[in-house]
Backbone bond lengths (Angstrom), bond angles and torsions (degrees), N, CA, C in turn:
res aa  C-N    CA-C-N  psi(-1)  N-CA   C-N-CA  omega(-1)  CA-C   N-CA-C  phi
1 M - - - 1.440 - - 1.523 108.43 -
2 K 1.345 114.94 140.89 1.455 118.91 178.17 1.522 109.84 -149.40
3 I 1.312 114.72 155.43 1.457 120.97 175.31 1.519 106.94 -85.71
4 I 1.333 116.77 126.54 1.461 120.21 -177.48 1.522 112.13 -104.37
5 K 1.325 117.40 -14.50 1.464 120.48 178.81 1.519 108.80 -158.13
6 M 1.342 116.20 136.19 1.457 120.16 175.72 1.516 108.68 -141.09
7 N 1.331 114.87 131.03 1.454 121.53 175.66 1.517 108.53 -117.16
8 S 1.338 116.28 105.00 1.451 121.45 179.10 1.520 109.12 -78.19
9 M 1.318 116.45 141.04 1.455 121.21 177.80 1.532 110.49 -83.01
10 G 1.337 117.39 -6.94 1.457 121.63 178.01 1.520 112.14 80.31
11 T 1.301 115.53 177.11 1.462 120.99 -177.04 1.520 112.45 -78.61
12 D 1.316 118.18 -15.15 1.463 121.49 -178.95 1.527 112.98 -95.63
13 A 1.314 117.85 12.30 1.467 121.31 -177.61 1.526 109.93 -62.24
14 K 1.305 116.18 133.89 1.467 121.15 -178.12 1.526 112.55 -86.65
15 G 1.315 118.42 -26.64 1.458 121.78 180.00 1.517 111.95 -90.98
16 K 1.322 115.27 -172.61 1.461 120.34 -179.99 1.519 112.84 -85.45
17 T 1.341 118.15 -15.04 1.461 120.92 -178.93 1.524 109.95 -76.09
18 A 1.345 115.97 122.06 1.463 121.32 179.50 1.524 111.14 -89.35
19 A 1.343 117.03 -31.05 1.465 120.76 -178.15 1.522 110.10 -166.28
20 F 1.328 115.00 157.90 1.459 123.32 169.84 1.519 106.70 -112.87
21 F 1.341 117.75 145.52 1.460 119.03 176.73 1.521 111.10 -150.92
22 D 1.330 114.39 156.92 1.463 123.39 177.76 1.520 108.03 -118.72
23 I 1.329 116.03 147.50 1.464 119.59 179.40 1.521 110.24 -122.88
24 Q 1.331 113.97 159.59 1.458 121.05 171.32 1.522 106.95 -126.25
25 T 1.345 115.89 127.40 1.461 119.89 179.28 1.526 109.69 -76.53
26 D 1.314 115.67 169.41 1.461 120.85 177.86 1.528 111.35 -63.67
27 D 1.330 117.44 -20.48 1.467 122.53 178.03 1.524 112.53 -89.01
28 G 1.339 116.74 0.77 1.462 120.65 177.57 1.524 114.78 91.18
29 I 1.317 118.04 4.12 1.463 121.12 179.13 1.523 108.65 -78.40
30 I 1.330 116.16 130.67 1.462 121.37 179.41 1.518 108.62 -104.25
31 I 1.334 115.11 129.50 1.467 121.44 177.45 1.524 106.94 -121.18
32 R 1.332 115.41 121.25 1.458 121.51 -176.71 1.531 110.49 -105.77
33 G 1.322 114.32 149.74 1.453 119.17 170.11 1.512 117.31 102.39
34 F 1.329 118.66 15.68 1.460 119.51 172.85 1.520 108.75 -71.46
35 R 1.322 116.60 154.60 1.464 121.30 177.51 1.521 109.85 -130.98
36 I 1.327 115.18 150.07 1.458 121.74 166.63 1.517 104.91 -103.29
37 V 1.320 115.72 123.00 1.459 121.61 -174.55 1.523 109.36 -114.62
38 N 1.332 115.61 138.25 1.455 121.53 176.41 1.524 107.70 -94.76
39 G 1.326 116.53 95.66 1.458 122.25 -177.77 1.512 112.27 -92.85
40 S 1.304 116.65 -179.35 1.465 121.35 -178.31 1.531 112.19 -66.26
41 N 1.340 117.57 -23.37 1.471 121.73 178.18 1.520 112.67 -105.67
42 G 1.327 117.83 17.47 1.467 121.43 179.52 1.520 111.70 110.03
43 L 1.331 115.08 -169.44 1.461 121.36 -177.61 1.520 112.13 -75.84
44 F 1.335 115.89 145.39 1.454 121.80 171.98 1.523 107.88 -151.49
45 I 1.341 116.09 162.53 1.465 118.87 177.83 1.526 109.10 -98.73
46 S 1.328 113.94 148.94 1.453 121.56 178.56 1.525 107.72 -125.55
47 P 1.330 117.73 128.30 1.461 119.62 179.80 1.528 110.96 -71.41
48 P 1.321 116.96 165.76 1.462 119.89 176.22 1.533 109.60 -56.11
49 D 1.322 115.98 140.98 1.458 118.74 179.58 1.522 110.83 -131.99
50 G 1.288 115.01 168.40 1.458 121.97 178.97 1.516 108.98 -134.60
51 K 1.313 115.75 169.00 1.456 120.61 -179.79 1.525 109.02 -115.97
52 A 1.319 115.67 125.57 1.461 121.32 179.59 1.533 109.96 -79.51
53 K 1.308 116.16 166.67 1.467 121.03 179.88 1.523 112.67 -60.10
54 N 1.335 116.50 -27.29 1.463 119.89 179.75 1.534 112.61 -81.75
55 G 1.339 116.91 0.19 1.464 121.22 177.33 1.516 114.64 94.02
56 N 1.316 118.60 -9.22 1.463 121.66 178.89 1.521 110.11 -80.52
57 Y 1.330 115.85 149.90 1.458 121.52 176.97 1.519 109.79 -95.80
58 Y 1.330 116.53 150.54 1.455 121.96 177.71 1.521 109.00 -141.16
59 D 1.334 116.41 149.70 1.467 121.70 177.84 1.518 109.44 -75.03
60 K 1.340 116.14 134.31 1.465 120.73 176.06 1.520 111.37 -87.03
61 V 1.326 116.54 -20.04 1.463 122.02 -178.50 1.529 107.96 -130.67
62 T 1.319 116.54 132.83 1.459 121.33 175.85 1.522 108.17 -114.81
63 L 1.322 116.25 128.07 1.461 121.40 -176.94 1.519 110.73 -111.97
64 P 1.347 117.81 139.04 1.466 120.04 170.67 1.532 109.00 -64.38
65 K 1.317 117.03 152.81 1.465 121.88 -175.66 1.523 112.61 -53.44
66 E 1.333 118.07 -44.18 1.462 120.78 -177.80 1.530 111.06 -62.14
67 L 1.323 115.85 -42.20 1.458 120.44 179.63 1.525 110.93 -68.88
68 K 1.323 117.18 -39.54 1.466 120.84 177.71 1.525 110.39 -63.15
69 D 1.329 117.59 -42.13 1.465 121.19 178.32 1.530 110.90 -61.64
70 E 1.330 116.65 -43.52 1.470 121.10 178.51 1.530 110.57 -63.59
71 L 1.306 116.30 -43.56 1.460 120.91 -179.95 1.525 111.41 -66.54
72 E 1.330 117.33 -38.53 1.458 121.24 176.93 1.519 110.61 -59.80
73 K 1.318 116.77 -45.26 1.467 121.48 179.37 1.530 110.46 -60.13
74 L 1.341 117.13 -47.58 1.463 121.04 177.89 1.526 111.85 -60.41
75 A 1.324 116.33 -43.52 1.463 121.05 -177.13 1.523 111.41 -65.80
76 F 1.325 117.55 -43.60 1.464 119.98 -179.40 1.517 111.60 -66.87
77 E 1.344 117.28 -36.58 1.471 120.80 174.83 1.521 110.02 -65.33
78 G 1.338 117.31 -42.24 1.449 121.50 178.08 1.513 112.62 -64.56
79 L 1.318 117.61 -37.03 1.458 121.23 179.92 1.532 110.62 -63.65
80 K 1.331 116.70 -37.77 1.471 120.50 178.07 1.528 110.63 -60.25
81 K 1.329 116.98 -37.12 1.479 121.44 -179.54 1.509 111.82 -68.47
82 Y 1.333 117.50 -36.47 1.455 121.79 -171.61 1.529 114.30 -93.11
83 K 1.324 117.98 -2.99 1.470 120.35 179.01 1.501 111.89 -74.29
């Protein structure tokens, strides 16, 4: 798995989103729309989400904990490069 694109919002970002990024799995599948979010307990990654007709948001991708941890590590390293 690797990050193929990252758009950092920079240090002057007004919202909680620090960056957007896309990944490519080892099988060649590309998943777009992950975010690095600056939450009250620090940075975390958020999978791509969608908005239902009732106005609630839902995750489009669900990751097992081990994969999420690996992706978080890659994303935080990538964010350091793009700042």
